[in-house]
N, C-alpha and C positions, 0 to 999 in steps of 0.2 A: 454482561457485554450488553449495553442495551443500544440498538440503533436507534437515532433521533435526528428530525429534520434541520438540527442541528450540526450532526457527523459531518465530517470531510472526511474527503478519499483521496487516496493517491493510489495509482498502480503502478506495478515494477515489471521489469522486461520478463515478463513469462507469457508463454502462451496459455490463455483461459484453456484450461481443458474439461470437458463437456459435464464431469463431475462438479467441477466448479461453476458451472454455469448459472444456476440457481443463486449461489453466493453473489456473483458478480451482479446479476440482477437486483436483489435486493440493496447492496451497497449502493450503486450507481444511482439507483432512485433516491435514496434516502441520505445521500451527501448534498451539502453544500455548495463543493467546489472537488471537479476531476482535473487531474494532473497527471499527467501519463508520460512516461520516459521513453524515449529513442524508439527502439526496435518494438516495443510492447502497443506502439501505434500500430503493426503490421495485421496484429493479430486482431486487436479490434476492427481495423479496417474490412480483415476477411472476413470477421464475426458479423460484420454489419451486410457485408454482401451476401452472406448466406441466407440472414434472416430480411433481405430488402430493406434495410432503414436505415435511419442515421442518428437513433436514440445513445450510441455509445461513441460520439463526437465529444472531448474533452474540453475544459475549459485553458489548460495549459498544455503544452506541448513542448518538454524540455530536452535536454539532453547534448552531446557532443556531435548527434546524429550519424554516427560511424554504422548504424545499423536501420533507423527509419529509410523506408524506400521514399525514393523521389515523389512516385504520384502519391503514396498516401501521406507526406509531409504537405504537398500542395491540396490535397483533399481536403484535410484537417482545417489548414489555413482559409479556403474558401469556405467552408461550414462554420467558422466564425472561432475556432480556436487560436487563442495566444502563441505565438511561437518564441521559444525563450531558447537561444542558444547557448551552451555552456561548454565553452571549449577547453576547459581546464582538466588536466589528466592527473592532477594530480589527488583528485577526489572522485568518486563514483556517480554513476550518473544519478543515482537515487539520494545521494548524500547531498548534491546540488540542487536537486527537486526538494526535498527537503526543508532544505535552506529559503527557497524559494516560498514554497508553501508558507512557510514561517511569516513568512515578510507580507504574503497576501491577507493571512488571516491574524495578524497582531491584534487587529483591535476589534475583531469579531469572537462572538460566544460559541465557540466549538468546544465539544466534550472531549473529543477525542479524534487522533487522524489513523486511519486504516491503510497500509499497505499490503493489496492486494497482490499475489501471485510471488511471494516474498519465496516461496519452496521450492518451486521448479528449476527446470534446468541444470547449470552448470553448479557445482560444488563450490567454487572461488565465489561468484555470486550468492549462493545462499549464504557461507560463511560471511561475506561482505556485506549482507543483511544483515545477521545479526550483531556483527560490528558496529551497525549505525545504529540499530536499536540501542546499544550501548553508549553511545556517542548523543542518542538525541536529547536527550534533557539539557544538554548543552546546547541546541540547536532550537527546539520549540518547545513552548511552556503547557503544552497538552501530552497525555500520554498517547504512546504509540502501539499499535497492534500491528503484527505482521501475520498475513492470513496468505494459506495456499497447500495443497496436495493434505487436504483433511487437519490442516495444524491450525492454529492460533495461537502465537507468542507473544508475550510482552515482559516488560522487565517489572521484576518487583524489588523495589529500595529496602532496606533494612527495617524492621518493625514489625507488625502485625498487619495480617491483611486476610480479608474475606472474599473471595471470588463467587461471584451470583454467575452463575451462567444460564442464559434465559434468552437468547436471542434467538435460537431455533436454527442456528447454523452451526453450532457444535453437536460431537457425538456424546458417549457417556464415559468418556476416560478421559482423565488428567494425569500430565506427567510435571515433577519439576525437577529441574536439572541446575545446578548449583554451578555458573560459571562465573569467575571472578570472586567466588566467596562460599560459606558452607549453606548450610538449611538444617537447622535443628528443630526439634519440637513441630515436627511436621503432622497434621493430622488433616484426612481428606475425607469426605462421605458422599453419596450422592442423594 
Protein backbone atom coordinates (compact mmCIF):
# COMPACT_ATOMS: atom_id res chain seq x y z
CA UNK A 1 0.00 0.00 0.00
CA UNK A 2 1.38 3.38 -0.97
CA UNK A 3 0.14 6.63 0.47
CA UNK A 4 -0.05 9.28 -2.26
CA UNK A 5 -1.23 12.85 -2.64
CA UNK A 6 -4.30 11.50 -4.42
CA UNK A 7 -5.37 9.35 -1.49
CA UNK A 8 -8.73 9.89 0.16
CA UNK A 9 -9.33 9.19 3.81
CA UNK A 10 -12.45 8.49 5.75
CA UNK A 11 -12.63 8.10 9.51
CA UNK A 12 -14.99 5.85 11.42
CA UNK A 13 -16.65 6.08 14.80
CA UNK A 14 -13.75 5.08 17.01
CA UNK A 15 -11.45 6.91 19.39
CA UNK A 16 -7.95 7.27 17.99
CA UNK A 17 -5.77 5.39 20.46
CA UNK A 18 -2.30 6.71 21.20
CA UNK A 19 -0.68 3.84 19.26
CA UNK A 20 -2.67 4.94 16.21
CA UNK A 21 -1.74 8.62 16.43
CA UNK A 22 1.17 8.38 13.97
CA UNK A 23 -1.08 6.56 11.49
CA UNK A 24 -3.76 9.21 11.79
CA UNK A 25 -1.17 11.96 11.29
CA UNK A 26 0.18 10.39 8.09
CA UNK A 27 -3.21 9.51 6.62
CA UNK A 28 -4.77 12.88 7.42
CA UNK A 29 -1.92 14.88 5.88
CA UNK A 30 -1.74 12.76 2.72
CA UNK A 31 -5.45 12.63 1.98
CA UNK A 32 -7.32 14.75 -0.53
CA UNK A 33 -10.63 14.54 1.37
CA UNK A 34 -11.45 13.80 4.99
CA UNK A 35 -14.94 12.64 5.92
CA UNK A 36 -15.71 11.83 9.55
CA UNK A 37 -18.83 10.08 10.79
CA UNK A 38 -20.89 11.14 13.77
CA UNK A 39 -19.23 10.37 17.14
CA UNK A 40 -15.72 10.06 15.71
CA UNK A 41 -15.79 13.86 15.53
CA UNK A 42 -15.88 13.94 19.35
CA UNK A 43 -12.56 12.07 19.45
CA UNK A 44 -10.97 14.37 16.88
CA UNK A 45 -12.22 17.41 18.77
CA UNK A 46 -10.68 16.11 22.01
CA UNK A 47 -7.42 15.43 20.19
CA UNK A 48 -7.40 18.96 18.77
CA UNK A 49 -8.11 20.40 22.23
CA UNK A 50 -5.25 18.37 23.75
CA UNK A 51 -2.85 19.53 21.02
CA UNK A 52 -4.25 23.08 20.86
CA UNK A 53 -4.66 22.80 17.08
CA UNK A 54 -7.36 22.74 14.41
CA UNK A 55 -5.52 20.43 12.01
CA UNK A 56 -8.08 17.61 12.27
CA UNK A 57 -11.11 19.54 11.04
CA UNK A 58 -12.62 17.31 8.32
CA UNK A 59 -14.02 18.39 4.98
CA UNK A 60 -17.23 16.46 5.66
CA UNK A 61 -19.11 15.58 8.85
CA UNK A 62 -21.78 12.96 8.20
CA UNK A 63 -24.14 10.73 10.15
CA UNK A 64 -27.46 10.55 11.92
CA UNK A 65 -25.86 12.69 14.65
CA UNK A 66 -26.96 10.54 17.56
CA UNK A 67 -23.39 10.50 18.97
CA UNK A 68 -21.72 13.79 18.05
CA UNK A 69 -21.82 16.37 20.82
CA UNK A 70 -23.64 19.58 19.92
CA UNK A 71 -20.61 21.80 20.63
CA UNK A 72 -18.40 19.55 18.48
CA UNK A 73 -20.79 19.72 15.54
CA UNK A 74 -20.96 23.52 15.88
CA UNK A 75 -17.16 23.76 16.11
CA UNK A 76 -16.63 21.65 12.99
CA UNK A 77 -19.18 23.69 11.05
CA UNK A 78 -17.62 26.99 12.21
CA UNK A 79 -14.19 25.75 11.08
CA UNK A 80 -15.46 24.92 7.59
CA UNK A 81 -16.69 21.32 7.65
CA UNK A 82 -19.67 20.61 5.41
CA UNK A 83 -22.36 19.06 7.63
CA UNK A 84 -24.41 16.31 5.96
CA UNK A 85 -27.22 14.81 8.05
CA UNK A 86 -28.08 11.23 7.05
CA UNK A 87 -31.02 10.13 9.22
CA UNK A 88 -31.68 6.82 7.39
CA UNK A 89 -31.54 4.03 10.01
CA UNK A 90 -31.51 1.23 7.41
CA UNK A 91 -27.80 1.84 6.73
CA UNK A 92 -24.86 2.43 9.03
CA UNK A 93 -23.24 5.84 9.30
CA UNK A 94 -20.13 4.35 7.69
CA UNK A 95 -22.07 3.00 4.71
CA UNK A 96 -23.88 6.33 4.23
CA UNK A 97 -20.60 8.21 4.51
CA UNK A 98 -18.98 5.94 1.93
CA UNK A 99 -21.86 6.66 -0.46
CA UNK A 100 -21.37 10.41 0.05
CA UNK A 101 -17.62 10.11 -0.45
CA UNK A 102 -18.20 8.09 -3.64
CA UNK A 103 -20.32 10.92 -5.00
CA UNK A 104 -17.80 13.58 -3.93
CA UNK A 105 -14.86 11.90 -5.69
CA UNK A 106 -16.58 10.31 -8.69
CA UNK A 107 -14.73 12.59 -11.13
CA UNK A 108 -11.42 12.76 -9.25
CA UNK A 109 -8.24 10.72 -9.49
CA UNK A 110 -8.20 8.76 -6.25
CA UNK A 111 -5.99 5.73 -5.69
CA UNK A 112 -7.93 4.24 -2.79
CA UNK A 113 -10.15 4.97 0.19
CA UNK A 114 -8.94 4.47 3.75
CA UNK A 115 -11.35 4.03 6.65
CA UNK A 116 -9.42 4.79 9.83
CA UNK A 117 -10.57 3.40 13.16
CA UNK A 118 -12.41 0.41 11.73
CA UNK A 119 -11.47 -2.11 14.41
CA UNK A 120 -11.91 -0.37 17.73
CA UNK A 121 -14.97 -0.31 19.89
CA UNK A 122 -18.08 -2.45 19.72
CA UNK A 123 -18.06 -5.83 17.99
CA UNK A 124 -21.27 -5.08 16.08
CA UNK A 125 -19.58 -1.99 14.62
CA UNK A 126 -16.46 -3.96 13.67
CA UNK A 127 -18.51 -6.67 11.94
CA UNK A 128 -20.64 -4.04 10.23
CA UNK A 129 -17.47 -2.38 8.92
CA UNK A 130 -16.31 -5.72 7.50
CA UNK A 131 -19.72 -6.17 5.90
CA UNK A 132 -19.39 -2.72 4.31
CA UNK A 133 -15.98 -3.79 3.01
CA UNK A 134 -17.78 -6.57 1.09
CA UNK A 135 -20.40 -4.10 -0.17
CA UNK A 136 -17.85 -1.43 -1.12
CA UNK A 137 -17.32 -2.49 -4.77
CA UNK A 138 -20.99 -1.72 -5.43
CA UNK A 139 -20.70 1.66 -3.66
CA UNK A 140 -17.37 3.14 -4.73
CA UNK A 141 -15.05 2.39 -7.64
CA UNK A 142 -11.85 2.63 -5.59
CA UNK A 143 -10.32 -0.03 -3.33
CA UNK A 144 -11.29 0.32 0.33
CA UNK A 145 -8.83 -0.30 3.16
CA UNK A 146 -9.96 -0.63 6.78
CA UNK A 147 -7.35 0.43 9.33
CA UNK A 148 -7.35 0.25 13.11
CA UNK A 149 -5.93 -1.46 16.16
CA UNK A 150 -2.80 -2.77 14.40
CA UNK A 151 -4.77 -4.03 11.39
CA UNK A 152 -5.08 -3.19 7.72
CA UNK A 153 -7.85 -5.14 6.00
CA UNK A 154 -9.03 -5.19 2.42
CA UNK A 155 -11.00 -7.37 0.08
CA UNK A 156 -9.29 -9.57 -2.50
CA UNK A 157 -11.44 -10.58 -5.42
CA UNK A 158 -10.82 -14.01 -7.01
CA UNK A 159 -7.54 -14.15 -8.91
CA UNK A 160 -3.81 -13.70 -8.41
CA UNK A 161 -2.64 -10.99 -6.02
CA UNK A 162 0.70 -9.57 -4.95
CA UNK A 163 0.50 -7.43 -1.85
CA UNK A 164 3.35 -4.93 -1.53
CA UNK A 165 3.61 -3.81 2.07
CA UNK A 166 5.66 -0.63 2.02
CA UNK A 167 3.76 2.24 3.62
CA UNK A 168 5.59 2.05 6.94
CA UNK A 169 2.27 1.76 8.78
CA UNK A 170 2.13 -2.02 8.98
CA UNK A 171 4.05 -4.63 10.96
CA UNK A 172 5.73 -7.79 9.74
CA UNK A 173 2.79 -10.21 9.93
CA UNK A 174 0.07 -10.99 7.43
CA UNK A 175 -3.08 -13.03 7.88
CA UNK A 176 -5.51 -14.21 5.24
CA UNK A 177 -9.07 -14.87 6.33
CA UNK A 178 -11.35 -16.47 3.75
CA UNK A 179 -14.75 -14.91 4.40
CA UNK A 180 -17.37 -15.71 1.80
CA UNK A 181 -15.09 -18.10 -0.10
CA UNK A 182 -12.04 -20.32 0.18
CA UNK A 183 -8.31 -19.60 -0.15
CA UNK A 184 -6.19 -22.00 -2.16
CA UNK A 185 -2.58 -21.97 -3.33
CA UNK A 186 -1.52 -19.27 -0.88
CA UNK A 187 2.14 -18.38 -0.38
CA UNK A 188 3.52 -15.59 1.77
CA UNK A 189 7.03 -14.25 2.25
CA UNK A 190 8.67 -11.28 3.93
